[in-house]
C-alpha positions as CSV (number, residue, x, y, z in Angstrom):
1,M,102.1,96.4,104.0
2,K,103.8,99.0,101.8
3,L,103.3,102.6,102.8
4,E,101.7,103.3,99.4
5,R,99.1,100.6,100.0
6,L,98.2,102.3,103.3
7,V,97.8,105.6,101.6
8,S,95.6,104.0,98.9
9,R,93.4,102.4,101.6
10,L,92.9,105.7,103.4
11,T,92.4,107.9,100.2
12,G,90.5,105.4,98.1
13,E,92.9,106.1,95.3
14,D,95.6,103.9,93.7
15,V,98.8,105.8,94.3
16,S,101.1,102.8,94.0
17,D,102.4,104.0,90.6
18,M,101.5,107.7,90.8
19,G,104.6,109.7,89.8
20,A,106.9,106.7,90.6
21,Q,109.1,107.2,87.6
22,A,109.5,110.9,88.1
23,L,110.2,110.4,91.8
24,D,112.7,107.7,91.1
25,Q,114.6,109.9,88.6
26,L,114.8,112.7,91.2
27,V,116.0,110.4,93.9
28,Q,118.6,108.9,91.6
29,A,119.8,112.3,90.5
30,L,120.2,113.6,94.1
31,I,121.3,110.6,96.2
32,G,121.4,107.6,93.9
33,D,120.3,104.4,95.5
34,P,117.8,105.1,98.2
35,D,119.5,102.5,100.3
36,A,122.3,105.0,100.7
37,L,120.1,106.5,103.4
38,C,121.4,103.7,105.6
39,R,125.0,104.7,105.3
40,R,126.9,106.4,108.1
41,H,127.0,110.2,108.1
42,P,128.8,112.7,110.4
43,P,126.2,113.3,113.1
44,L,125.2,109.7,113.5
45,A,127.3,106.6,113.9
46,R,126.5,102.9,113.4
47,R,125.5,101.1,116.6
48,P,127.5,97.9,117.2
49,G,125.4,94.8,116.8
50,R,122.5,96.6,115.1
51,R,121.4,96.9,111.5
52,R,122.3,100.1,109.7
53,Q,120.3,103.1,110.7
54,P,118.9,105.8,108.4
55,A,120.5,109.2,108.2
56,D,118.9,112.2,110.0
57,A,116.4,114.1,107.9
58,L,116.8,117.1,110.1
59,Y,119.7,118.1,112.4
60,L,119.2,120.9,114.9
61,G,122.5,122.5,115.7
62,A,123.8,125.4,117.7
63,D,124.1,128.9,116.1
64,D,125.8,131.3,118.5
65,D,125.9,134.5,116.3
66,G,123.4,136.0,118.7
67,E,121.4,137.7,116.0
68,P,117.6,137.9,116.3
69,S,115.6,135.5,114.1
70,A,112.2,133.9,113.7
71,L,113.9,130.7,114.6
72,P,114.2,129.7,118.3
73,P,117.4,131.1,119.8
74,G,120.5,129.0,119.3
75,V,118.9,126.7,116.7
76,A,119.8,126.3,113.1
77,P,118.0,123.7,110.9
78,V,120.3,121.6,108.7
79,V,119.2,119.0,106.2
80,I,121.7,116.2,105.5
81,A,121.3,113.9,102.5
82,P,123.8,111.2,101.4
83,V,125.1,111.5,97.9
84,T,126.2,108.7,95.6
85,D,126.4,110.7,92.4
86,L,128.5,113.7,93.4
87,P,128.6,115.4,89.9
88,A,124.8,115.1,89.5
89,A,124.2,116.6,93.0
90,Q,126.7,119.4,92.4
91,D,125.0,120.2,89.1
92,F,121.6,120.2,90.8
93,M,122.6,122.6,93.5
94,A,124.3,124.9,91.0
95,R,121.0,125.0,89.0
96,L,119.1,125.6,92.2
97,A,121.3,128.6,93.2
98,Q,120.7,130.1,89.7
99,F,116.9,129.6,90.2
100,V,116.8,131.5,93.5
101,A,119.4,134.1,92.4
102,P,116.7,136.9,92.0
103,A,116.0,136.8,95.7
104,Y,119.6,136.1,96.9
105,A,123.0,137.6,96.5
106,V,125.4,134.7,96.1
107,S,128.4,135.2,98.2
108,N,131.9,134.0,97.5
109,A,132.5,130.4,98.7
110,E,133.3,130.2,102.4
111,T,135.8,127.8,103.9
112,H,135.7,126.2,107.3
113,N,138.0,123.5,108.7
114,G,139.1,122.5,105.2
115,Y,135.6,122.3,103.6
116,D,134.1,124.8,101.1
117,Y,130.4,125.9,101.2
118,T,128.3,128.5,99.7
119,V,126.1,131.2,101.4
120,L,123.1,132.7,99.7
121,Q,122.3,136.0,101.5
122,P,118.9,137.6,100.9
123,I,119.2,140.9,99.0
124,D,116.9,142.7,101.3
125,N,118.1,141.2,104.6
126,S,121.6,141.3,106.0
127,N,120.9,139.1,109.0
128,P,123.3,136.2,108.8
129,R,120.5,133.9,110.2
130,A,118.3,134.7,107.2
131,A,120.9,133.3,104.8
132,L,120.8,129.9,103.2
133,S,124.0,127.9,103.1
134,F,124.9,124.6,101.4
135,G,127.9,122.5,100.6
136,F,129.2,118.9,100.4
137,V,130.7,117.4,103.5
138,G,132.3,114.1,102.6
139,D,129.6,112.0,100.9
140,Y,126.8,114.2,102.1
141,L,124.9,117.2,100.8
142,V,124.3,119.7,103.7
143,V,121.8,122.6,103.4
144,G,121.3,124.9,106.4
145,A,119.4,128.0,107.5
146,G,121.9,130.5,108.5
147,A,125.3,131.7,107.3
148,R,127.2,129.5,109.8
149,A,124.8,126.6,110.0
150,L,127.1,124.1,108.2
151,E,130.1,124.7,110.5
152,P,129.0,122.3,113.3
153,I,128.5,119.6,110.7
154,I,131.9,120.3,109.2
155,D,133.5,120.2,112.7
156,V,132.1,116.8,113.3
157,A,133.5,115.6,110.0
158,A,136.8,117.0,111.0
159,G,136.8,115.0,114.2
160,A,134.8,117.0,116.8
161,P,132.4,115.0,119.1
162,A,129.4,113.7,117.1
163,L,125.8,113.5,118.1
164,A,126.2,109.7,118.2
165,D,128.8,110.1,120.9
166,E,126.2,111.4,123.3
167,A,124.9,108.8,125.7
168,G,121.5,110.4,126.0
169,F,121.1,110.5,122.3
170,R,122.0,106.8,122.0
171,R,119.4,105.9,124.7
172,V,116.6,107.8,123.1
173,Y,117.3,107.3,119.4
174,G,118.3,103.7,120.0
175,A,115.0,103.0,121.6
176,M,113.2,103.7,118.4
177,D,112.4,100.8,116.1
178,P,115.2,100.6,113.4
179,D,112.6,99.7,110.8
180,S,110.9,103.0,111.2
181,A,110.3,104.9,107.9
182,L,111.2,108.1,109.7
183,R,112.9,108.8,113.0
184,L,113.1,112.3,114.5
185,Y,115.2,113.4,117.5
186,V,115.1,116.7,119.4
187,G,117.8,117.1,121.9
188,P,118.0,119.1,125.2
189,S,119.9,121.9,123.5
190,V,116.7,123.2,121.9
191,P,114.8,124.0,125.2
192,A,118.1,125.0,126.9
193,G,118.8,127.5,124.1
194,I,115.3,129.0,124.5
195,I,115.4,129.2,128.3
196,G,119.0,130.3,128.4
197,D,118.5,133.1,125.9
198,P,118.6,136.4,127.8
199,V,116.2,138.2,125.4
200,V,113.5,135.4,125.7
201,W,114.0,135.1,129.5
202,N,113.6,138.8,130.0
203,M,110.4,138.7,128.1
204,L,109.1,135.9,130.4
205,T,110.2,137.6,133.6
206,P,107.2,139.9,134.1
207,S,104.8,137.0,133.6
208,L,106.6,134.9,136.1
209,Q,106.8,137.6,138.7
210,S,103.1,138.5,138.3
211,G,102.0,134.9,138.7
212,E,100.4,134.7,135.2
213,V,102.7,131.7,134.5
214,E,102.6,129.0,137.2
215,L,105.2,126.2,137.5
216,P,104.2,123.6,140.1
217,G,106.9,123.0,142.6
218,L,109.1,125.9,141.5
219,D,109.5,129.3,143.1
220,T,108.8,131.9,140.4
221,S,109.5,134.9,142.7
222,D,113.2,135.0,141.7
223,P,113.5,134.7,137.9
224,A,117.3,134.4,137.9
225,A,117.2,131.5,140.3
226,L,114.3,129.9,138.5
227,Q,116.2,130.1,135.2
228,Q,119.1,128.2,136.8
229,Q,116.7,125.6,138.2
230,L,115.1,125.0,134.8
231,L,118.5,124.8,133.1
232,A,119.6,122.3,135.7
233,A,116.5,120.2,135.0
234,I,117.2,120.3,131.3
235,D,120.7,118.9,132.0
236,T,119.0,115.7,133.2
237,F,117.0,115.5,129.9
238,H,118.1,113.2,127.1
239,G,115.8,114.5,124.4
240,I,112.7,113.2,122.7
241,G,112.3,111.0,119.7
242,L,109.5,110.3,117.2
243,G,109.4,107.3,115.0
244,F,107.0,106.5,112.3
245,R,106.5,103.0,111.0
246,S,104.0,100.7,109.2
247,V,103.6,97.3,110.7
248,A,101.2,94.5,110.1
249,N,98.5,96.5,108.4
250,A,99.0,99.4,110.8
251,L,100.4,102.9,111.1
252,V,102.5,103.5,114.3
253,M,104.0,106.6,115.8
254,D,106.4,105.9,118.7
255,F,107.1,108.8,121.1
256,I,110.3,108.3,123.2
257,G,111.5,110.5,126.1
258,G,114.5,110.0,128.3
259,F,115.9,111.4,131.5
260,D,118.9,110.7,133.8
261,M,116.6,109.6,136.6
262,A,119.3,109.5,139.2
263,A,120.3,113.1,138.5
264,L,116.6,114.2,138.4
265,D,116.0,112.5,141.8
266,A,119.0,114.4,143.2
267,L,117.7,117.7,141.8
268,T,114.2,117.3,143.2
269,G,115.4,116.0,146.5
270,E,113.4,112.9,146.5
271,P,113.0,109.8,144.2
272,L,110.5,110.2,141.5
273,P,108.0,107.3,140.9
274,R,109.1,104.8,138.3
275,L,106.7,103.2,135.8
276,E,107.2,99.8,137.3
277,R,103.7,98.2,137.4
278,G,101.6,97.4,134.4
279,V,97.8,97.3,134.0
280,G,97.9,93.6,133.1
281,E,95.5,91.7,130.9
282,A,93.4,90.4,133.9
283,I,91.4,93.6,134.2
284,I,91.0,94.0,130.4
285,A,89.7,90.4,130.2
286,R,86.7,91.5,132.3
287,F,85.3,93.4,129.4
288,P,83.1,91.7,126.7
289,A,84.6,90.8,123.3
290,D,82.5,93.4,121.5
291,T,83.8,96.3,123.7
292,L,84.1,99.4,121.6
293,G,86.7,101.2,123.8
294,V,88.8,100.8,126.9
295,V,91.0,103.1,128.9
296,A,93.1,101.6,131.7
297,S,95.8,102.7,134.1
298,V,97.2,102.0,137.6
299,G,97.2,103.6,141.0
300,L,94.1,105.8,141.5
301,A,95.4,106.5,145.0
302,G,98.7,107.8,143.7
303,S,96.9,109.9,141.1
304,F,94.7,111.4,143.8
305,A,97.7,112.3,145.9
306,Q,99.4,114.0,142.9
307,W,96.3,115.9,142.1
308,R,95.9,117.0,145.7
309,A,99.5,118.2,145.9
310,M,99.3,120.1,142.6
311,A,96.0,121.8,143.7
312,E,97.6,122.9,147.0
313,M,100.6,124.4,145.2
314,Q,98.7,126.2,142.5
315,Q,95.8,127.6,144.5
316,P,96.1,129.6,147.7
317,G,93.8,128.2,150.4
318,A,93.2,125.0,148.5
319,A,94.6,122.9,151.3
320,E,92.0,124.4,153.8
321,E,89.2,123.9,151.3
322,L,90.1,120.3,150.7
323,E,90.4,119.5,154.4
324,A,86.9,121.0,154.9
325,A,85.5,118.9,152.1
326,F,87.1,115.7,153.5
327,A,85.8,116.5,156.9
328,E,82.2,116.9,155.5
329,F,82.6,113.6,153.6
330,E,83.7,111.8,156.8
331,A,80.8,113.3,158.8
332,Q,78.3,112.1,156.2
333,T,79.7,108.6,155.6
334,G,81.9,107.8,158.5
335,L,84.8,107.1,156.1
336,T,88.0,109.0,155.9
337,V,89.7,109.7,152.6
338,E,92.5,107.3,153.7
339,D,89.9,104.5,154.1
340,V,88.9,104.9,150.5
341,L,92.4,105.3,149.2
342,A,93.5,102.2,151.0
343,W,92.0,99.8,148.4
344,L,92.7,102.0,145.3
345,G,96.3,101.0,144.6
346,G,95.7,98.6,141.8
347,S,94.6,98.7,138.2
348,Y,91.5,100.4,136.9
349,A,89.8,100.4,133.6
350,A,86.8,102.2,132.0
351,G,85.1,100.9,128.8
352,F,81.9,100.9,126.8
353,F,80.0,98.6,124.5
354,A,76.7,98.6,122.6
355,S,73.7,98.7,125.0
356,A,71.1,95.9,125.1
357,N,68.6,98.6,125.7
358,P,69.9,101.6,123.7
359,T,68.4,105.1,123.9
360,P,68.9,107.9,121.4
361,D,70.9,109.8,124.0
362,L,73.0,106.8,125.2
363,P,73.3,103.9,122.7
364,V,76.1,102.3,124.8
365,D,76.6,100.9,128.3
366,L,79.5,102.2,130.4
367,A,81.6,100.2,132.7
368,L,84.2,101.0,135.3
369,V,86.3,98.2,136.9
370,I,88.6,98.9,139.9
371,E,91.0,96.3,141.3
372,A,90.4,96.2,145.1
373,T,93.7,95.8,146.8
374,D,91.9,95.5,150.1
375,V,88.5,93.7,149.5
376,E,87.0,94.3,153.0
377,K,87.7,98.1,152.9
378,A,86.3,98.2,149.4
379,R,83.1,96.4,150.6
380,A,82.8,98.8,153.5
381,T,83.1,101.8,151.2
382,I,80.3,100.5,148.9
383,D,78.0,99.7,151.9
384,V,78.6,103.2,153.4
385,L,78.0,105.0,150.2
386,V,74.9,103.0,149.3
387,A,73.5,103.7,152.8
388,A,74.3,107.5,152.4
389,T,72.4,107.4,149.0
390,E,69.4,105.8,150.6
391,E,69.4,108.4,153.4
392,Q,69.1,111.0,150.7
393,G,65.8,109.4,149.7
394,T,66.9,107.2,146.8
395,T,65.6,103.7,146.9
396,T,68.1,101.1,145.9
397,E,67.4,97.6,144.6
398,R,69.3,94.4,145.2
399,R,69.4,91.2,143.1
400,A,71.7,88.3,142.3
401,I,73.2,87.6,138.9
402,D,75.0,84.3,138.6
403,G,75.8,84.3,142.4
404,V,76.9,87.9,142.4
405,D,75.1,90.5,144.6
406,V,74.3,93.5,142.5
407,I,73.0,96.9,143.8
408,T,71.0,99.0,141.4
409,I,70.7,102.8,142.0
410,P,67.8,104.1,139.9
411,P,67.8,107.7,138.7
412,E,65.5,109.8,140.8
413,A,65.6,113.1,139.1
414,S,66.6,112.4,135.5
415,D,65.8,110.2,132.5
416,G,69.2,108.7,132.5
417,P,70.0,105.0,132.9
418,P,70.3,103.3,136.3
419,M,73.7,102.6,137.9
420,E,74.7,99.1,139.1
421,V,77.5,98.3,141.5
422,A,79.0,94.9,142.4
423,L,82.1,93.5,144.2
424,F,83.2,90.1,142.9
425,D,86.5,88.3,142.2
426,G,88.4,91.1,143.9
427,Y,87.1,93.9,141.6
428,V,84.6,96.7,142.1
429,T,82.4,97.0,139.0
430,L,80.1,99.9,138.2
431,T,77.9,100.0,135.1
432,S,75.2,102.0,133.5
433,G,72.0,100.5,132.2
434,A,72.0,96.7,132.0
435,G,75.7,96.5,131.5
436,M,76.3,94.4,134.7
437,D,74.8,91.3,133.1
438,R,77.4,91.5,130.3
439,M,80.2,92.1,132.7
440,I,79.3,89.2,135.0
441,A,78.8,86.9,132.0
442,T,82.2,87.8,130.7
443,A,83.9,87.2,134.0
444,R,82.2,83.8,134.3
445,G,83.8,82.5,131.1
446,G,82.2,84.5,128.3
447,D,84.3,85.7,125.3
448,N,86.4,88.7,126.4
449,Y,88.2,91.6,124.8
450,T,91.7,90.1,125.1
451,Q,90.6,87.1,122.9
452,T,89.8,89.3,119.9
453,P,92.0,89.6,116.8
454,A,92.1,93.4,117.3
455,W,93.6,93.0,120.8
456,A,96.1,90.5,119.5
457,Q,97.2,92.8,116.7
458,L,97.5,95.9,118.9
459,T,99.5,94.2,121.6
460,G,101.6,92.5,119.1
461,I,102.8,95.9,117.9
462,A,103.3,97.4,121.4
463,N,103.6,95.7,124.8
464,A,100.4,96.5,126.6
465,D,101.6,95.5,130.1
466,G,102.4,99.1,131.0
467,P,100.9,101.8,133.2
468,F,98.5,103.1,130.6
469,L,96.6,102.0,127.5
470,A,93.6,103.1,125.5
471,T,92.0,101.2,122.7
472,L,89.1,102.1,120.3
473,D,87.2,99.8,118.0
474,L,86.9,102.3,115.1
475,A,85.1,99.8,112.8
476,G,82.6,99.0,115.5
477,L,81.9,102.7,116.3
478,I,81.3,103.4,112.6
479,A,78.9,100.5,112.4
480,L,77.1,101.7,115.5
481,A,76.9,105.2,114.1
482,Q,75.3,103.9,110.9
483,D,72.8,101.9,112.9
484,I,71.5,104.9,114.9
485,S,71.8,107.5,112.2
486,D,69.0,108.6,109.8
487,P,70.2,107.9,106.2
488,S,67.8,110.5,104.8
489,T,69.8,113.3,106.6
490,M,73.2,112.2,105.2
491,T,74.8,114.4,102.5
492,E,77.0,113.0,99.7
493,A,80.0,114.4,101.6
494,D,78.9,112.5,104.7
495,R,78.7,109.3,102.6
496,Q,82.1,109.8,101.1
497,A,83.6,110.5,104.5
498,L,82.0,107.4,105.9
499,A,83.4,105.3,103.0
500,Q,86.9,106.6,103.8
501,L,86.5,105.9,107.5
502,K,85.5,102.3,106.8
503,A,89.1,101.6,105.9
504,L,90.0,102.1,109.6
505,D,89.8,99.1,112.0
506,A,91.1,100.1,115.5
507,A,93.3,102.6,117.3
508,A,95.3,102.5,120.5
509,I,97.6,104.5,122.7
510,I,99.9,102.2,124.7
511,A,102.6,103.1,127.2
512,P,104.8,100.2,128.2
513,A,106.4,100.1,131.7
514,S,109.9,101.5,132.3
515,P,111.0,100.1,135.7
516,D,114.7,100.8,135.3
517,G,114.3,104.5,134.6
518,G,115.0,104.0,130.9
519,P,113.4,106.0,128.1
520,A,109.6,106.2,128.4
521,R,107.7,105.1,125.4
522,V,104.2,105.9,124.1
523,S,103.0,104.2,120.9
524,F,100.0,105.6,118.9
525,I,98.6,102.9,116.6
526,I,95.9,102.9,113.8
527,T,95.1,99.6,112.2
528,L,93.4,99.1,108.8
529,G,90.9,96.4,107.9
530,E,91.9,93.6,105.5
């Protein structure tokens, strides 16, 4: 689907021909054929064996003049655009310089490394970083913020190492889909410039020493040593990338982040966990086909361990408080925390679907499914917790659904729905209301969520066998909201907003696995109805 069609669907307006002729004239005047964006330019090189890649829309380069600025320290934005009609582009920039002349004093042309460029210095500001500079470097128009912003680009054109020569850049930028309409890359020099700047760091020092800013795992008592630790950590960072694309009736934003994992392991003193295991479709297939939303991940036991370690680092006395709470839990249940964590190493997923017995406060049934990596310990945990609940005066009920033993815990002090618990097929399942009937029917061969067109479309865009995914049936939620809302209370603005939202079909956040320590990816997806 064309991008203008997607915009038309979202806005309700036909924008396919809106301003097309004027835009085409402007593009042709500045850069000629838009396909020129796929040509090589100084900061980026063509990757062997891959299609041509688009030019950077924004390049963040170093600016070492040391002058204060509203920009982050050591950063100068530079826009680079390929030019196919050089006289037209030169004429355009000359006219632009005349247009802004009242606010700028045009300097004489500067020369650096054999290339000429122009600096427009504000009349009321002598700071070199407040200047605007532009020039033509080879077949490219370069415009930068700062009097010296073009010089790193010129240096590359004259043979200095290019951004494309950096292995970290190639790993992150190369992981983005080459068909993306826009790809953005921010390298490690940006945070390094901020942390390494003495003015900024001196401003942070009082907060670090007072404890107002807490950095888990790092000693903030010595700001100078902490600064070196953070800069060393940034040295292992390859940068982040954002890619925007339209695929199969969907809008997708890909977030890419890369580290030198071996160097990071050496810096921290121990190997960091890799994203090796995926959630898998088996646990998602336990949810009904009309499920409105699912969030799934892996390793509850590992997540608990990380939360516990972070709590102990951030809060003095937290370790003693946690140990006291665990001891009380063991005294009441006879279970240690280790007994519970022993079976929580697999996948888990939470979801919801329209309730068979809806109430105004809760029109959906909730479900939590946890893979039991040790079935007997999972069963023992359920038995002990149910017994402890009964000792508190709550009467539980037991029944069989299609051969599955289900324990119902009714609400004793609220008007909320009951909770149901069952262990079958190696999964612990908890539901609200009458959701267990739906979950068991699905597990016994009923239609499930992985068989739906929405799941096929979402997982066709991004590989779902990773450590995290979240999906949302936007069309189903909108329909449910209509069913339970009172039309008489809706305003015209509400109706218009609802009409716009009806163009949406589904949404997802998917993080594929990265077992080899390669760039981590998270894809944000919104699909539109046909």
